[in-house]
Z-matrix of the N, CA and C atoms (Angstrom, degrees):
N
C 1 1.447
C 2 1.524 1 108.87
N 3 1.296 2 115.23 1 131.85
C 4 1.458 3 120.68 2 177.74
C 5 1.521 4 110.53 3 -91.17
N 6 1.315 5 115.56 4 162.50
C 7 1.460 6 120.74 5 177.94
C 8 1.530 7 109.74 6 -56.94
N 9 1.332 8 116.97 7 128.42
C 10 1.460 9 121.42 8 179.07
C 11 1.513 10 115.03 9 91.60
N 12 1.331 11 118.19 10 -5.99
C 13 1.460 12 121.45 11 179.31
C 14 1.526 13 110.14 12 -65.47
N 15 1.324 14 116.43 13 136.94
C 16 1.462 15 122.61 14 -179.35
C 17 1.526 16 108.74 15 -101.76
N 18 1.350 17 116.31 16 140.08
C 19 1.459 18 120.88 17 -177.38
C 20 1.527 19 109.68 18 -152.56
N 21 1.329 20 114.97 19 174.02
C 22 1.460 21 122.81 20 172.65
C 23 1.520 22 106.61 21 -111.32
N 24 1.340 23 116.19 22 135.27
C 25 1.463 24 119.85 23 -178.69
C 26 1.515 25 110.64 24 -150.41
N 27 1.338 26 114.48 25 163.53
C 28 1.459 27 120.93 26 172.24
C 29 1.521 28 108.14 27 -88.37
N 30 1.328 29 115.81 28 121.78
C 31 1.458 30 121.88 29 176.87
C 32 1.526 31 106.39 30 -125.26
N 33 1.309 32 116.86 31 112.80
C 34 1.458 33 123.48 32 -176.12
C 35 1.527 34 111.53 33 50.41
N 36 1.308 35 116.12 34 50.04
C 37 1.466 36 125.91 35 175.92
C 38 1.531 37 113.01 36 67.21
N 39 1.315 38 118.41 37 18.25
C 40 1.458 39 122.04 38 176.36
C 41 1.526 40 108.92 39 -121.75
N 42 1.325 41 115.89 40 140.97
C 43 1.463 42 120.23 41 176.26
C 44 1.527 43 107.10 42 -80.39
N 45 1.328 44 116.15 43 122.22
C 46 1.462 45 121.20 44 -176.66
C 47 1.522 46 110.38 45 -136.01
N 48 1.327 47 114.87 46 159.80
C 49 1.458 48 121.04 47 169.67
C 50 1.518 49 106.74 48 -84.11
N 51 1.329 50 117.11 49 136.08
C 52 1.457 51 121.92 50 178.83
C 53 1.522 52 109.53 51 -128.52
N 54 1.318 53 114.82 52 162.81
C 55 1.462 54 121.96 53 174.80
C 56 1.525 55 106.91 54 -137.16
N 57 1.311 56 117.38 55 131.84
C 58 1.459 57 121.40 56 -178.15
C 59 1.530 58 110.32 57 -66.94
N 60 1.341 59 116.47 58 130.09
C 61 1.470 60 122.07 59 178.52
C 62 1.521 61 111.54 60 -74.90
N 63 1.310 62 115.32 61 -30.87
C 64 1.466 63 121.56 62 -179.23
C 65 1.524 64 107.75 63 -149.37
N 66 1.293 65 116.86 64 173.22
C 67 1.457 66 120.50 65 178.76
C 68 1.529 67 110.26 66 -75.44
N 69 1.331 68 115.63 67 143.63
C 70 1.456 69 122.67 68 179.48
C 71 1.524 70 108.94 69 -132.58
N 72 1.330 71 115.88 70 149.99
C 73 1.457 72 120.32 71 176.13
C 74 1.522 73 109.23 72 -95.46
N 75 1.311 74 116.53 73 169.79
C 76 1.467 75 120.99 74 179.31
C 77 1.531 76 111.67 75 -65.01
N 78 1.315 77 117.39 76 -25.26
C 79 1.459 78 120.49 77 -177.26
C 80 1.525 79 113.29 78 -86.48
N 81 1.331 80 118.24 79 -7.54
C 82 1.462 81 120.18 80 177.81
C 83 1.521 82 109.97 81 -65.84
N 84 1.323 83 116.65 82 132.24
C 85 1.470 84 120.59 83 178.64
C 86 1.514 85 111.39 84 -82.15
N 87 1.321 86 117.31 85 -26.88
C 88 1.455 87 122.24 86 -177.04
C 89 1.515 88 110.11 87 -122.09
N 90 1.321 89 116.40 88 146.73
C 91 1.460 90 122.77 89 -179.08
C 92 1.532 91 107.86 90 -124.68
N 93 1.321 92 116.54 91 127.46
C 94 1.460 93 121.60 92 176.59
C 95 1.523 94 107.95 93 -89.38
N 96 1.333 95 116.38 94 123.89
C 97 1.470 96 120.20 95 -172.58
C 98 1.529 97 111.78 96 -137.99
N 99 1.329 98 113.94 97 159.29
C 100 1.458 99 122.25 98 166.24
C 101 1.525 100 106.06 99 -97.75
N 102 1.321 101 118.08 100 142.21
C 103 1.455 102 121.88 101 -177.92
C 104 1.526 103 111.00 102 -110.76
N 105 1.336 104 115.19 103 149.74
C 106 1.464 105 121.85 104 -176.69
C 107 1.526 106 110.02 105 -134.12
N 108 1.327 107 115.51 106 144.85
C 109 1.468 108 121.81 107 178.30
C 110 1.525 109 108.68 108 -114.50
N 111 1.353 110 117.54 109 150.23
C 112 1.469 111 120.38 110 179.90
C 113 1.532 112 111.25 111 -62.75
N 114 1.319 113 115.85 112 139.27
C 115 1.460 114 121.38 113 177.93
C 116 1.519 115 111.43 114 -119.26
N 117 1.306 116 116.56 115 -34.22
C 118 1.450 117 121.96 116 179.89
C 119 1.513 118 108.51 117 -164.91
N 120 1.302 119 116.17 118 -163.35
C 121 1.460 120 120.69 119 179.98
C 122 1.527 121 109.66 120 -65.71
N 123 1.335 122 116.55 121 109.60
C 124 1.465 123 125.20 122 177.67
C 125 1.530 124 113.96 123 70.03
N 126 1.321 125 119.33 124 5.88
C 127 1.454 126 123.14 125 -177.14
C 128 1.527 127 109.99 126 -111.13
N 129 1.332 128 116.46 127 133.68
C 130 1.459 129 122.47 128 -178.36
C 131 1.523 130 109.16 129 -130.85
N 132 1.334 131 115.90 130 135.01
C 133 1.459 132 122.12 131 178.20
C 134 1.523 133 109.67 132 -109.21
N 135 1.330 134 115.70 133 156.90
C 136 1.459 135 120.12 134 177.59
C 137 1.521 136 109.31 135 -57.47
N 138 1.313 137 116.70 136 136.92
C 139 1.468 138 121.38 137 -177.12
C 140 1.529 139 109.91 138 -74.36
N 141 1.341 140 117.08 139 166.14
C 142 1.466 141 120.34 140 177.97
C 143 1.537 142 112.97 141 -59.21
N 144 1.326 143 116.77 142 -30.54
C 145 1.469 144 121.35 143 173.38
C 146 1.527 145 105.84 144 -113.91
N 147 1.333 146 117.67 145 87.46
C 148 1.461 147 120.20 146 -167.17
C 149 1.526 148 116.26 147 -74.49
N 150 1.333 149 119.22 148 -14.25
C 151 1.453 150 120.47 149 -176.59
C 152 1.521 151 109.97 150 -116.01
N 153 1.335 152 116.45 151 136.64
C 154 1.462 153 120.42 152 178.71
C 155 1.522 154 109.64 153 -147.26
N 156 1.312 155 115.03 154 156.98
C 157 1.465 156 121.75 155 171.18
C 158 1.517 157 105.41 156 -118.78
N 159 1.338 158 116.07 157 117.76
C 160 1.458 159 120.62 158 -176.17
C 161 1.524 160 109.58 159 -120.18
N 162 1.314 161 115.44 160 159.72
C 163 1.466 162 120.48 161 175.33
C 164 1.524 163 108.51 162 -70.11
N 165 1.301 164 117.27 163 142.14
C 166 1.464 165 120.22 164 -179.47
C 167 1.530 166 111.23 165 -62.92
N 168 1.324 167 117.51 166 -23.71
C 169 1.468 168 120.37 167 178.19
C 170 1.531 169 112.25 168 -72.98
N 171 1.324 170 118.05 169 -13.48
C 172 1.465 171 121.63 170 178.48
C 173 1.529 172 113.19 171 -83.41
N 174 1.316 173 117.46 172 -6.56
C 175 1.466 174 120.68 173 176.68
C 176 1.530 175 107.58 174 -76.55
N 177 1.340 176 116.02 175 120.58
C 178 1.466 177 121.17 176 -175.72
C 179 1.523 178 112.99 177 -93.03
N 180 1.325 179 117.58 178 -37.83
C 181 1.467 180 121.73 179 -178.93
C 182 1.522 181 109.03 180 -154.55
N 183 1.319 182 116.04 181 140.97
C 184 1.463 183 121.84 182 177.13
C 185 1.511 184 108.05 183 -113.13
N 186 1.327 185 116.32 184 128.91
C 187 1.462 186 120.71 185 -179.73
C 188 1.525 187 110.09 186 -88.13
N 189 1.340 188 116.97 187 150.18
C 190 1.468 189 120.51 188 -174.67
C 191 1.527 190 113.74 189 -82.54
N 192 1.331 191 118.41 190 34.01
C 193 1.457 192 120.13 191 177.91
C 194 1.525 193 109.34 192 -144.38
N 195 1.323 194 115.09 193 160.48
C 196 1.460 195 121.93 194 176.64
C 197 1.511 196 108.40 195 -123.40
N 198 1.321 197 115.82 196 159.15
C 199 1.449 198 120.58 197 176.06
C 200 1.520 199 108.94 198 -137.65
N 201 1.331 200 117.87 199 138.22
C 202 1.463 201 119.92 200 -177.89
C 203 1.531 202 113.35 201 -81.25
N 204 1.327 203 118.42 202 -19.04
C 205 1.464 204 120.25 203 -176.23
C 206 1.512 205 111.41 204 -79.47
N 207 1.326 206 116.98 205 154.69
C 208 1.461 207 121.15 206 178.48
C 209 1.525 208 112.33 207 -122.41
N 210 1.321 209 118.12 208 4.83
C 211 1.459 210 119.11 209 -178.53
C 212 1.520 211 113.52 210 -105.75
N 213 1.331 212 118.04 211 -23.80
C 214 1.459 213 121.50 212 -177.23
C 215 1.525 214 109.69 213 -155.57
N 216 1.343 215 116.11 214 142.34
C 217 1.465 216 121.71 215 177.98
C 218 1.517 217 108.37 216 -132.29
N 219 1.324 218 116.53 217 134.10
C 220 1.462 219 120.96 218 172.10
C 221 1.518 220 107.69 219 -113.12
N 222 1.339 221 115.80 220 122.03
C 223 1.457 222 121.15 221 -178.49
C 224 1.520 223 111.30 222 -87.48
N 225 1.322 224 115.33 223 154.13
C 226 1.464 225 120.22 224 172.20
C 227 1.527 226 108.30 225 -70.01
N 228 1.309 227 116.66 226 166.25
C 229 1.472 228 121.06 227 -179.46
C 230 1.529 229 111.21 228 -59.15
N 231 1.333 230 116.62 229 -44.57
C 232 1.461 231 120.78 230 -179.11
C 233 1.530 232 111.29 231 -65.41
N 234 1.323 233 117.40 232 -43.24
C 235 1.461 234 120.89 233 179.49
C 236 1.525 235 110.58 234 -64.70
N 237 1.328 236 116.79 235 -38.37
C 238 1.465 237 120.54 236 179.01
C 239 1.532 238 111.00 237 -65.80
N 240 1.337 239 116.81 238 -40.23
C 241 1.468 240 120.04 239 176.77
C 242 1.523 241 110.81 240 -62.67
N 243 1.324 242 116.52 241 -40.05
C 244 1.465 243 119.98 242 178.31
C 245 1.533 244 110.52 243 -64.53
N 246 1.326 245 117.30 244 -41.53
C 247 1.463 246 121.09 245 176.78
C 248 1.524 247 110.58 246 -60.60
N 249 1.336 248 117.43 247 -46.17
C 250 1.468 249 121.13 248 179.49
C 251 1.526 250 111.35 249 -62.56
N 252 1.322 251 117.10 250 -40.46
C 253 1.460 252 121.26 251 178.58
C 254 1.517 253 112.20 252 -63.06
N 255 1.330 254 117.27 253 -45.05
C 256 1.459 255 120.63 254 178.81
C 257 1.528 256 111.14 255 -67.01
N 258 1.330 257 117.05 256 -37.20
C 259 1.464 258 120.53 257 177.17
C 260 1.526 259 110.63 258 -63.06
N 261 1.324 260 116.69 259 -45.42
C 262 1.464 261 120.94 260 179.80
C 263 1.527 262 110.95 261 -63.91
N 264 1.317 263 117.08 262 -40.16
C 265 1.459 264 121.31 263 -179.77
C 266 1.526 265 110.78 264 -62.05
N 267 1.320 266 117.42 265 -45.00
C 268 1.455 267 120.12 266 -178.90
C 269 1.525 268 111.84 267 -73.53
N 270 1.327 269 117.33 268 -32.37
C 271 1.463 270 119.97 269 175.21
C 272 1.526 271 110.36 270 -62.78
N 273 1.325 272 116.55 271 -44.78
C 274 1.462 273 121.24 272 178.38
C 275 1.529 274 111.12 273 -62.59
N 276 1.325 275 116.82 274 -39.61
C 277 1.462 276 121.40 275 178.57
C 278 1.528 277 110.45 276 -59.49
N 279 1.335 278 116.97 277 -45.85
C 280 1.463 279 120.09 278 -178.85
C 281 1.524 280 111.91 279 -71.85
N 282 1.331 281 118.02 280 -34.35
C 283 1.460 282 120.17 281 176.16
C 284 1.523 283 111.30 282 -64.85
N 285 1.326 284 117.41 283 -42.89
C 286 1.470 285 121.16 284 177.57
C 287 1.526 286 111.32 285 -64.10
N 288 1.323 287 116.35 286 -40.46
C 289 1.455 288 120.56 287 177.87
C 290 1.536 289 109.99 288 -61.92
N 291 1.311 290 117.53 289 -41.95
C 292 1.460 291 122.24 290 178.42
C 293 1.530 292 111.21 291 -64.06
N 294 1.335 293 116.77 292 -43.14
C 295 1.464 294 120.60 293 179.03
C 296 1.533 295 111.39 294 -61.88
N 297 1.337 296 116.47 295 -43.85
C 298 1.468 297 120.15 296 178.39
C 299 1.525 298 111.17 297 -62.56
N 300 1.308 299 116.85 298 -41.67
C 301 1.456 300 120.85 299 179.77
C 302 1.531 301 110.49 300 -64.64
N 303 1.338 302 117.30 301 -42.57
C 304 1.466 303 121.28 302 178.78
C 305 1.524 304 110.86 303 -64.85
N 306 1.330 305 117.48 304 -38.94
C 307 1.454 306 121.10 305 -179.21
C 308 1.537 307 110.87 306 -65.26
N 309 1.317 308 118.17 307 -36.00
C 310 1.455 309 121.91 308 178.59
C 311 1.531 310 111.73 309 -70.81
N 312 1.306 311 117.44 310 -27.69
C 313 1.464 312 121.21 311 -177.63
C 314 1.522 313 112.15 312 -77.15
N 315 1.313 314 118.56 313 -15.34
C 316 1.469 315 121.40 314 -178.62
C 317 1.497 316 111.61 315 -82.21
């Protein structure tokens, strides 16, 4: 990932939009990123904790564009659909995990 690359990743068990703070190689275990939270349709603002270091395995998808700004990102329609799809997939995963755990407790 190059500096400014936009991607989708898991940050503290939440699917978020991220932007690389600096360039990273494929062999880097950790990625320094800025994090963004949804604000509106296709619009993301810097999160309350804007800087994070995540495992490179937590990056779910990398988009083919970069942005120089660090306060707000607007995704293309296709990128936004991909973000929504990954969010729904992980939400379903956690809901199923919760249901299984509740069923075992009965």
